[in-house]
C-alpha positions in Angstrom: 0.0 0.0 0.0 1.4 3.4 -0.9 1.3 6.7 0.9 -1.6 8.2 -1.1 -3.7 5.1 -0.4 -2.9 5.3 3.3 -3.8 9.0 3.5 -7.3 8.0 2.3 -7.8 4.8 4.3 -9.7 4.9 7.6 -7.0 4.6 10.3 -7.3 4.7 14.1 -4.2 6.3 15.6 -2.9 5.8 19.2 -0.4 7.8 21.2 3.1 6.5 21.9 5.8 7.5 24.4 8.2 8.1 21.5 8.8 11.8 21.2 10.0 11.5 17.6 7.1 9.3 16.5 4.2 10.2 18.8 1.4 8.3 17.0 1.1 4.8 15.6 -1.5 2.7 13.8 -1.7 -0.7 11.9 -2.8 -1.3 8.3 -2.6 -4.6 6.5 -0.4 -6.0 9.3 2.2 -3.3 9.0 3.1 -0.7 11.6 2.5 2.9 10.7 4.1 5.8 12.5 3.8 9.6 12.3 6.8 11.8 12.7 6.3 15.5 13.5 8.2 17.8 11.2 10.0 21.1 11.8 7.1 23.2 10.4 7.2 25.5 8.4 10.6 24.5 7.0 9.4 20.9 6.7 6.0 19.3 6.3 4.0 19.1 9.5 3.8 15.3 9.4 5.6 12.4 7.8 4.0 9.0 7.4 6.2 6.0 7.8 5.6 2.3 7.1 8.1 0.5 9.1 11.3 2.6 8.6 10.3 3.9 5.1 8.9 7.4 4.6 5.8 7.1 2.3 4.1 10.5 2.5 4.6 14.0 3.8 1.6 16.3 4.5 0.4 19.3 6.5 -3.3 18.7 6.9 -4.6 15.7 9.0 -6.5 13.3 6.7 -10.3 13.3 7.2 -10.5 9.5 7.2 -8.1 9.2 10.1 -9.2 9.2 13.8 -7.0 11.2 16.1 -6.2 9.6 19.5 -8.3 10.8 22.4 -6.4 13.2 24.8 
């Protein structure tokens, strides 16, 4: 599954204790992580599948659920 597909897929994110990757989810048996960028010099978010960067974006996808506070 590529980054564009994952940005449109319904995903439920949970918080982690990892400061560099504060959110994680699973899709098709693979672990997804969000890295927060140094905005505005970088994109706000980077989506990783395993260790591979698959998408950079600034607006939270509508299909994704944010973790509860």
